[in-house]
mmCIF file of the N, C-alpha and C atoms, coordinates in Angstrom:
data_MODEL
# 
_entry.id   MODEL 
# 
loop_
_atom_site.group_PDB 
_atom_site.id 
_atom_site.type_symbol 
_atom_site.label_atom_id 
_atom_site.label_alt_id 
_atom_site.label_comp_id 
_atom_site.label_asym_id 
_atom_site.label_entity_id 
_atom_site.label_seq_id 
_atom_site.pdbx_PDB_ins_code 
_atom_site.Cartn_x 
_atom_site.Cartn_y 
_atom_site.Cartn_z 
_atom_site.occupancy 
_atom_site.B_iso_or_equiv 
_atom_site.pdbx_formal_charge 
_atom_site.auth_seq_id 
_atom_site.auth_comp_id 
_atom_site.auth_asym_id 
_atom_site.auth_atom_id 
_atom_site.pdbx_PDB_model_num 
ATOM 1   N N  . UNK A 1 1  ? 0.862   -1.345 0.018  1.00 0.00 ? 1  UNK A N  1 
ATOM 2   C CA . UNK A 1 1  ? -0.033  -0.141 0.063  1.00 0.00 ? 1  UNK A CA 1 
ATOM 3   C C  . UNK A 1 1  ? 0.839   1.334  0.042  1.00 0.00 ? 1  UNK A C  1 
ATOM 4   N N  . UNK A 1 2  ? 0.645   2.211  -0.883 1.00 0.00 ? 2  UNK A N  1 
ATOM 5   C CA . UNK A 1 2  ? 1.423   3.515  -0.838 1.00 0.00 ? 2  UNK A CA 1 
ATOM 6   C C  . UNK A 1 2  ? 0.811   4.312  0.138  1.00 0.00 ? 2  UNK A C  1 
ATOM 7   N N  . UNK A 1 3  ? 1.489   5.319  0.531  1.00 0.00 ? 3  UNK A N  1 
ATOM 8   C CA . UNK A 1 3  ? 0.993   6.362  1.493  1.00 0.00 ? 3  UNK A CA 1 
ATOM 9   C C  . UNK A 1 3  ? 0.132   7.168  0.800  1.00 0.00 ? 3  UNK A C  1 
ATOM 10  N N  . UNK A 1 4  ? -0.027  7.255  -0.478 1.00 0.00 ? 4  UNK A N  1 
ATOM 11  C CA . UNK A 1 4  ? -1.114  8.056  -1.175 1.00 0.00 ? 4  UNK A CA 1 
ATOM 12  C C  . UNK A 1 4  ? -2.403  7.169  -0.933 1.00 0.00 ? 4  UNK A C  1 
ATOM 13  N N  . UNK A 1 5  ? -2.477  6.069  -1.095 1.00 0.00 ? 5  UNK A N  1 
ATOM 14  C CA . UNK A 1 5  ? -3.528  5.198  -1.001 1.00 0.00 ? 5  UNK A CA 1 
ATOM 15  C C  . UNK A 1 5  ? -4.086  5.411  0.500  1.00 0.00 ? 5  UNK A C  1 
ATOM 16  N N  . UNK A 1 6  ? -3.007  5.008  1.312  1.00 0.00 ? 6  UNK A N  1 
ATOM 17  C CA . UNK A 1 6  ? -3.384  5.127  2.840  1.00 0.00 ? 6  UNK A CA 1 
ATOM 18  C C  . UNK A 1 6  ? -4.061  6.509  3.079  1.00 0.00 ? 6  UNK A C  1 
ATOM 19  N N  . UNK A 1 7  ? -3.537  7.503  2.623  1.00 0.00 ? 7  UNK A N  1 
ATOM 20  C CA . UNK A 1 7  ? -4.079  8.850  3.028  1.00 0.00 ? 7  UNK A CA 1 
ATOM 21  C C  . UNK A 1 7  ? -5.479  9.095  2.317  1.00 0.00 ? 7  UNK A C  1 
ATOM 22  N N  . UNK A 1 8  ? -5.712  8.466  1.245  1.00 0.00 ? 8  UNK A N  1 
ATOM 23  C CA . UNK A 1 8  ? -7.072  8.583  0.408  1.00 0.00 ? 8  UNK A CA 1 
ATOM 24  C C  . UNK A 1 8  ? -8.081  7.659  1.322  1.00 0.00 ? 8  UNK A C  1 
ATOM 25  N N  . UNK A 1 9  ? -7.545  6.442  1.860  1.00 0.00 ? 9  UNK A N  1 
ATOM 26  C CA . UNK A 1 9  ? -8.521  5.630  2.747  1.00 0.00 ? 9  UNK A CA 1 
ATOM 27  C C  . UNK A 1 9  ? -8.833  6.469  3.924  1.00 0.00 ? 9  UNK A C  1 
ATOM 28  N N  . UNK A 1 10 ? -7.855  7.203  4.410  1.00 0.00 ? 10 UNK A N  1 
ATOM 29  C CA . UNK A 1 10 ? -8.103  7.894  5.883  1.00 0.00 ? 10 UNK A CA 1 
ATOM 30  C C  . UNK A 1 10 ? -9.151  8.914  5.634  1.00 0.00 ? 10 UNK A C  1 
ATOM 31  N N  . UNK A 1 11 ? -9.107  9.663  4.575  1.00 0.00 ? 11 UNK A N  1 
ATOM 32  C CA . UNK A 1 11 ? -9.826  10.736 4.368  1.00 0.00 ? 11 UNK A CA 1 
ATOM 33  C C  . UNK A 1 11 ? -11.302 10.157 3.903  1.00 0.00 ? 11 UNK A C  1 
ATOM 34  N N  . UNK A 1 12 ? -11.541 8.860  3.304  1.00 0.00 ? 12 UNK A N  1 
ATOM 35  C CA . UNK A 1 12 ? -12.783 8.477  2.770  1.00 0.00 ? 12 UNK A CA 1 
ATOM 36  C C  . UNK A 1 12 ? -13.352 7.804  4.289  1.00 0.00 ? 12 UNK A C  1 
ATOM 37  N N  . UNK A 1 13 ? -12.574 7.400  4.987  1.00 0.00 ? 13 UNK A N  1 
ATOM 38  C CA . UNK A 1 13 ? -12.991 6.770  6.451  1.00 0.00 ? 13 UNK A CA 1 
ATOM 39  C C  . UNK A 1 13 ? -13.764 7.932  7.203  1.00 0.00 ? 13 UNK A C  1 
ATOM 40  N N  . UNK A 1 14 ? -12.744 9.269  7.199  1.00 0.00 ? 14 UNK A N  1 
ATOM 41  C CA . UNK A 1 14 ? -13.190 10.357 8.018  1.00 0.00 ? 14 UNK A CA 1 
ATOM 42  C C  . UNK A 1 14 ? -14.458 10.942 7.364  1.00 0.00 ? 14 UNK A C  1 
ATOM 43  N N  . UNK A 1 15 ? -14.669 11.067 6.212  1.00 0.00 ? 15 UNK A N  1 
ATOM 44  C CA . UNK A 1 15 ? -15.859 11.539 5.366  1.00 0.00 ? 15 UNK A CA 1 
ATOM 45  C C  . UNK A 1 15 ? -17.027 10.801 5.546  1.00 0.00 ? 15 UNK A C  1 
ATOM 46  N N  . UNK A 1 16 ? -16.952 9.372  5.677  1.00 0.00 ? 16 UNK A N  1 
ATOM 47  C CA . UNK A 1 16 ? -17.985 8.457  5.915  1.00 0.00 ? 16 UNK A CA 1 
ATOM 48  C C  . UNK A 1 16 ? -18.402 8.742  7.495  1.00 0.00 ? 16 UNK A C  1 
ATOM 49  N N  . UNK A 1 17 ? -17.450 8.945  8.300  1.00 0.00 ? 17 UNK A N  1 
ATOM 50  C CA . UNK A 1 17 ? -17.908 9.098  9.697  1.00 0.00 ? 17 UNK A CA 1 
ATOM 51  C C  . UNK A 1 17 ? -18.634 10.370 9.821  1.00 0.00 ? 17 UNK A C  1 
ATOM 52  N N  . UNK A 1 18 ? -18.239 11.549 9.109  1.00 0.00 ? 18 UNK A N  1 
ATOM 53  C CA . UNK A 1 18 ? -18.806 12.947 9.404  1.00 0.00 ? 18 UNK A CA 1 
ATOM 54  C C  . UNK A 1 18 ? -19.957 12.748 8.925  1.00 0.00 ? 18 UNK A C  1 
ATOM 55  N N  . UNK A 1 19 ? -20.035 12.518 7.619  1.00 0.00 ? 19 UNK A N  1 
ATOM 56  C CA . UNK A 1 19 ? -21.332 12.559 6.813  1.00 0.00 ? 19 UNK A CA 1 
ATOM 57  C C  . UNK A 1 19 ? -22.374 11.341 6.944  1.00 0.00 ? 19 UNK A C  1 
ATOM 58  N N  . UNK A 1 20 ? -21.887 10.244 7.639  1.00 0.00 ? 20 UNK A N  1 
ATOM 59  C CA . UNK A 1 20 ? -22.709 8.909  7.733  1.00 0.00 ? 20 UNK A CA 1 
ATOM 60  C C  . UNK A 1 20 ? -23.999 9.497  8.796  1.00 0.00 ? 20 UNK A C  1 
ATOM 61  N N  . UNK A 1 21 ? -23.880 10.121 9.771  1.00 0.00 ? 21 UNK A N  1 
ATOM 62  C CA . UNK A 1 21 ? -24.764 10.511 10.646 1.00 0.00 ? 21 UNK A CA 1 
ATOM 63  C C  . UNK A 1 21 ? -25.924 11.278 10.125 1.00 0.00 ? 21 UNK A C  1 
ATOM 64  N N  . UNK A 1 22 ? -25.360 12.317 9.092  1.00 0.00 ? 22 UNK A N  1 
ATOM 65  C CA . UNK A 1 22 ? -26.292 13.116 8.291  1.00 0.00 ? 22 UNK A CA 1 
ATOM 66  C C  . UNK A 1 22 ? -27.142 12.381 7.365  1.00 0.00 ? 22 UNK A C  1 
ATOM 67  N N  . UNK A 1 23 ? -26.343 11.351 6.772  1.00 0.00 ? 23 UNK A N  1 
ATOM 68  C CA . UNK A 1 23 ? -27.129 10.626 5.655  1.00 0.00 ? 23 UNK A CA 1 
ATOM 69  C C  . UNK A 1 23 ? -28.243 9.653  6.416  1.00 0.00 ? 23 UNK A C  1 
ATOM 70  N N  . UNK A 1 24 ? -27.896 9.165  7.471  1.00 0.00 ? 24 UNK A N  1 
ATOM 71  C CA . UNK A 1 24 ? -29.101 8.524  8.347  1.00 0.00 ? 24 UNK A CA 1 
ATOM 72  C C  . UNK A 1 24 ? -30.101 9.259  8.755  1.00 0.00 ? 24 UNK A C  1 
ATOM 73  N N  . UNK A 1 25 ? -29.887 10.534 8.961  1.00 0.00 ? 25 UNK A N  1 
ATOM 74  C CA . UNK A 1 25 ? -30.816 11.444 9.487  1.00 0.00 ? 25 UNK A CA 1 
ATOM 75  C C  . UNK A 1 25 ? -31.905 11.722 8.431  1.00 0.00 ? 25 UNK A C  1 
ATOM 76  N N  . UNK A 1 26 ? -31.057 11.986 7.219  1.00 0.00 ? 26 UNK A N  1 
ATOM 77  C CA . UNK A 1 26 ? -31.861 12.504 6.094  1.00 0.00 ? 26 UNK A CA 1 
ATOM 78  C C  . UNK A 1 26 ? -32.698 11.312 5.646  1.00 0.00 ? 26 UNK A C  1 
ATOM 79  N N  . UNK A 1 27 ? -32.161 10.149 5.700  1.00 0.00 ? 27 UNK A N  1 
ATOM 80  C CA . UNK A 1 27 ? -32.969 8.925  5.248  1.00 0.00 ? 27 UNK A CA 1 
ATOM 81  C C  . UNK A 1 27 ? -34.156 8.671  6.298  1.00 0.00 ? 27 UNK A C  1 
ATOM 82  N N  . UNK A 1 28 ? -33.895 8.998  7.559  1.00 0.00 ? 28 UNK A N  1 
ATOM 83  C CA . UNK A 1 28 ? -34.901 8.760  8.291  1.00 0.00 ? 28 UNK A CA 1 
ATOM 84  C C  . UNK A 1 28 ? -36.128 9.944  8.210  1.00 0.00 ? 28 UNK A C  1 
ATOM 85  N N  . UNK A 1 29 ? -35.568 11.120 7.732  1.00 0.00 ? 29 UNK A N  1 
ATOM 86  C CA . UNK A 1 29 ? -36.762 12.202 7.602  1.00 0.00 ? 29 UNK A CA 1 
ATOM 87  C C  . UNK A 1 29 ? -37.366 11.814 6.358  1.00 0.00 ? 29 UNK A C  1 
ATOM 88  N N  . UNK A 1 30 ? -36.844 11.283 5.282  1.00 0.00 ? 30 UNK A N  1 
ATOM 89  C CA . UNK A 1 30 ? -37.400 10.881 4.044  1.00 0.00 ? 30 UNK A CA 1 
ATOM 90  C C  . UNK A 1 30 ? -38.545 9.929  4.307  1.00 0.00 ? 30 UNK A C  1 
ATOM 91  N N  . UNK A 1 31 ? -38.209 8.865  5.004  1.00 0.00 ? 31 UNK A N  1 
ATOM 92  C CA . UNK A 1 31 ? -38.984 7.879  5.538  1.00 0.00 ? 31 UNK A CA 1 
ATOM 93  C C  . UNK A 1 31 ? -40.260 8.473  6.120  1.00 0.00 ? 31 UNK A C  1 
ATOM 94  N N  . UNK A 1 32 ? -40.016 9.293  7.112  1.00 0.00 ? 32 UNK A N  1 
ATOM 95  C CA . UNK A 1 32 ? -41.152 9.928  7.955  1.00 0.00 ? 32 UNK A CA 1 
ATOM 96  C C  . UNK A 1 32 ? -42.168 10.714 7.003  1.00 0.00 ? 32 UNK A C  1 
ATOM 97  N N  . UNK A 1 33 ? -41.476 11.564 5.952  1.00 0.00 ? 33 UNK A N  1 
ATOM 98  C CA . UNK A 1 33 ? -42.297 12.201 4.973  1.00 0.00 ? 33 UNK A CA 1 
ATOM 99  C C  . UNK A 1 33 ? -43.206 11.205 3.978  1.00 0.00 ? 33 UNK A C  1 
ATOM 100 N N  . UNK A 1 34 ? -42.567 10.090 3.690  1.00 0.00 ? 34 UNK A N  1 
ATOM 101 C CA . UNK A 1 34 ? -43.393 9.017  2.986  1.00 0.00 ? 34 UNK A CA 1 
ATOM 102 C C  . UNK A 1 34 ? -44.525 8.553  3.693  1.00 0.00 ? 34 UNK A C  1 
ATOM 103 N N  . UNK A 1 35 ? -44.263 8.426  4.914  1.00 0.00 ? 35 UNK A N  1 
ATOM 104 C CA . UNK A 1 35 ? -45.333 7.595  5.814  1.00 0.00 ? 35 UNK A CA 1 
ATOM 105 C C  . UNK A 1 35 ? -46.392 8.780  6.029  1.00 0.00 ? 35 UNK A C  1 
ATOM 106 N N  . UNK A 1 36 ? -46.109 10.000 6.283  1.00 0.00 ? 36 UNK A N  1 
ATOM 107 C CA . UNK A 1 36 ? -47.118 10.933 6.398  1.00 0.00 ? 36 UNK A CA 1 
ATOM 108 C C  . UNK A 1 36 ? -47.848 11.162 5.104  1.00 0.00 ? 36 UNK A C  1 
ATOM 109 N N  . UNK A 1 37 ? -47.295 11.141 4.001  1.00 0.00 ? 37 UNK A N  1 
ATOM 110 C CA . UNK A 1 37 ? -47.803 11.269 2.554  1.00 0.00 ? 37 UNK A CA 1 
ATOM 111 C C  . UNK A 1 37 ? -48.856 10.006 2.448  1.00 0.00 ? 37 UNK A C  1 
ATOM 112 N N  . UNK A 1 38 ? -48.333 9.011  2.976  1.00 0.00 ? 38 UNK A N  1 
ATOM 113 C CA . UNK A 1 38 ? -49.268 7.711  2.676  1.00 0.00 ? 38 UNK A CA 1 
ATOM 114 C C  . UNK A 1 38 ? -50.376 7.766  3.528  1.00 0.00 ? 38 UNK A C  1 
ATOM 115 N N  . UNK A 1 39 ? -50.303 7.954  4.744  1.00 0.00 ? 39 UNK A N  1 
ATOM 116 C CA . UNK A 1 39 ? -51.183 8.182  5.665  1.00 0.00 ? 39 UNK A CA 1 
ATOM 117 C C  . UNK A 1 39 ? -52.320 9.189  5.117  1.00 0.00 ? 39 UNK A C  1 
ATOM 118 N N  . UNK A 1 40 ? -51.830 10.302 4.797  1.00 0.00 ? 40 UNK A N  1 
ATOM 119 C CA . UNK A 1 40 ? -52.808 11.473 4.260  1.00 0.00 ? 40 UNK A CA 1 
ATOM 120 C C  . UNK A 1 40 ? -53.577 10.894 3.133  1.00 0.00 ? 40 UNK A C  1 
ATOM 121 N N  . UNK A 1 41 ? -52.861 10.105 2.168  1.00 0.00 ? 41 UNK A N  1 
ATOM 122 C CA . UNK A 1 41 ? -53.631 9.693  1.022  1.00 0.00 ? 41 UNK A CA 1 
ATOM 123 C C  . UNK A 1 41 ? -54.617 8.622  1.328  1.00 0.00 ? 41 UNK A C  1 
ATOM 124 N N  . UNK A 1 42 ? -54.266 7.805  2.327  1.00 0.00 ? 42 UNK A N  1 
ATOM 125 C CA . UNK A 1 42 ? -55.253 6.860  2.667  1.00 0.00 ? 42 UNK A CA 1 
ATOM 126 C C  . UNK A 1 42 ? -56.418 7.414  3.371  1.00 0.00 ? 42 UNK A C  1 
ATOM 127 N N  . UNK A 1 43 ? -56.286 8.499  4.140  1.00 0.00 ? 43 UNK A N  1 
ATOM 128 C CA . UNK A 1 43 ? -57.576 9.176  4.939  1.00 0.00 ? 43 UNK A CA 1 
ATOM 129 C C  . UNK A 1 43 ? -58.152 9.843  3.700  1.00 0.00 ? 43 UNK A C  1 
ATOM 130 N N  . UNK A 1 44 ? -57.633 10.492 2.844  1.00 0.00 ? 44 UNK A N  1 
ATOM 131 C CA . UNK A 1 44 ? -58.245 11.296 1.910  1.00 0.00 ? 44 UNK A CA 1 
ATOM 132 C C  . UNK A 1 44 ? -59.076 10.190 0.948  1.00 0.00 ? 44 UNK A C  1 
ATOM 133 N N  . UNK A 1 45 ? -58.795 9.064  0.754  1.00 0.00 ? 45 UNK A N  1 
ATOM 134 C CA . UNK A 1 45 ? -59.585 8.260  -0.015 1.00 0.00 ? 45 UNK A CA 1 
ATOM 135 C C  . UNK A 1 45 ? -60.743 7.603  0.752  1.00 0.00 ? 45 UNK A C  1 
ATOM 136 N N  . UNK A 1 46 ? -60.568 7.493  1.912  1.00 0.00 ? 46 UNK A N  1 
ATOM 137 C CA . UNK A 1 46 ? -61.668 6.969  3.000  1.00 0.00 ? 46 UNK A CA 1 
ATOM 138 C C  . UNK A 1 46 ? -62.662 8.203  2.987  1.00 0.00 ? 46 UNK A C  1 
ATOM 139 N N  . UNK A 1 47 ? -62.139 9.424  2.968  1.00 0.00 ? 47 UNK A N  1 
ATOM 140 C CA . UNK A 1 47 ? -63.123 10.455 3.170  1.00 0.00 ? 47 UNK A CA 1 
ATOM 141 C C  . UNK A 1 47 ? -63.830 10.417 1.820  1.00 0.00 ? 47 UNK A C  1 
ATOM 142 N N  . UNK A 1 48 ? -63.395 10.481 0.833  1.00 0.00 ? 48 UNK A N  1 
ATOM 143 C CA . UNK A 1 48 ? -63.941 10.588 -0.348 1.00 0.00 ? 48 UNK A CA 1 
ATOM 144 C C  . UNK A 1 48 ? -65.035 9.348  -0.796 1.00 0.00 ? 48 UNK A C  1 
ATOM 145 N N  . UNK A 1 49 ? -64.821 8.376  -0.092 1.00 0.00 ? 49 UNK A N  1 
ATOM 146 C CA . UNK A 1 49 ? -65.469 6.878  -0.497 1.00 0.00 ? 49 UNK A CA 1 
ATOM 147 C C  . UNK A 1 49 ? -66.647 7.009  0.632  1.00 0.00 ? 49 UNK A C  1 
ATOM 148 N N  . UNK A 1 50 ? -66.561 7.833  1.751  1.00 0.00 ? 50 UNK A N  1 
ATOM 149 C CA . UNK A 1 50 ? -67.605 7.993  2.684  1.00 0.00 ? 50 UNK A CA 1 
ATOM 150 C C  . UNK A 1 50 ? -68.735 8.890  2.315  1.00 0.00 ? 50 UNK A C  1 
ATOM 151 N N  . UNK A 1 51 ? -68.350 9.666  1.395  1.00 0.00 ? 51 UNK A N  1 
ATOM 152 C CA . UNK A 1 51 ? -69.404 10.691 0.863  1.00 0.00 ? 51 UNK A CA 1 
ATOM 153 C C  . UNK A 1 51 ? -70.643 9.923  0.237  1.00 0.00 ? 51 UNK A C  1 
# 
């Protein structure tokens, strides 16, 4: 392994460590938005069918 490759791998590991938490948070928020949209869509259909 060259020192260049070791340096690149260390930077990659650090970037994954720093941005990993943000990526997980973003995925959780996207999942929550999807659930809210799905529930909203289900309740909208229930209200339209009940009329």
